[in-house]
N, C-alpha and C positions, 0 to 999 in steps of 0.2 A: 468172253470173246477171245479168240485166238490172239496171243500176244503179238504175233507178227503183223496182224491187220493194222495195228496202230501206226506202223511205219510205212504203209503203202501209200504211194502217190495216186492221184486219180487215174492215170493211165494204167497203172498196175492193178488197181481195184477193178477197172473195167475189163482188163484182159483176164484176170482171175475169175470174175463173175461170168464172163462168156464161156470160159473153159468149164467151170463148174455147171453151168446151165446145160452145156452139151453133155456132160457126164450124166446129169439128171435125166435129160431127154432120152439118152440111149438106155439108161437103166430102166426107165419107165416103159420104153418100147420092148425091151427084153422080157419084161414081166408078162407080156401078152402071149409069149410063146408057150406052147402046150407043155414043154418040158418043165416050166416053172409053175404049172397048175395041176391041181388034183384031177385025176381022171373022172372021178364020180360027180363032181359038181362045178368044176372050172374055177374054184377059188385057188388062191396061192398055196402051193405046198411049202415045205420048210425052206427050200432054196429060193422060191419066189418071195417068201416073207423076209428072207435075208436081203434080197435085192431091194425090197420095199424099205427096209431099215436104212440101207445105204442111201436111197433116194431121199428119205426124210432128213437124214443128217446133212447131205449135200444141200438140200433146200434151206436148212437152218443156217448153214454157212453163207449161202447166197443172201439170206435176210440180214445177216450180220454185215456183209459187204455193203448192202444198200443203206443200212443204218449208219455205217461209217461214212459213206458218201454224203448222206444228208447233213452230217455234222461238220464235214470237212470244208473249210473255206477255200474258194478257188484263188490260186495265186496268179494265174494267167488265163488267157483266152482258151488255150488248149485244155487246161485243167477244168475250166467251166464246161466246155463241150463234152469232155469225157465224163464228167460228173452227171450232166444232163442225160447223156446217152445211157449210162448205167441205170439211173433212176427211172428213165422211161422204159427201158427193157424190163426192169423189175416190176413196174406198175402194170405193163401190158401182160406180163407173165401172170400176175395176180388177177388180171381181169378188172382192174380198178380204173381203167380209163376207156373211153369209147374209141372206136376205130378212127373217127374223125379227129379226136384229140391226138392220137398217135401220129396220124398223117401230118397234122399241122406241126407237131413237134419235130418230126423228121424234115419237113420243109424248112423249118427254122435252122436246123443243124446244117442242112445242105446249103442254104443261102449264106450261112457263116463261112462254110468251106469255100464257096465260090468267091466270096469277098476276100478271103485270105489269099486265094490264088491269083487274084487280079492285081 
């Protein structure tokens, strides 16, 4: 694990996870461009394979962030919310929860935010 990850707070873990997830999404989208594919069969060319390598490494780092969030005890309500949000995004990304479970989790997060604002 990256040595800096051990020092990150839940808010920082969440922000970094979201940034890396965006990088992964953009990288994956770029791989569908013809310039990153072989003309003869549509498979990735050398440049596309390099982008795929980047996507895989960024995905591994996202997994490390989620693993860190799972082990990190929440010190406050905000920490708990950020941790839940990161873990939920991670699980949804992996397809390990149903849409209904994701919607319920977001409803819980939203209700906590509304309670805080009141």
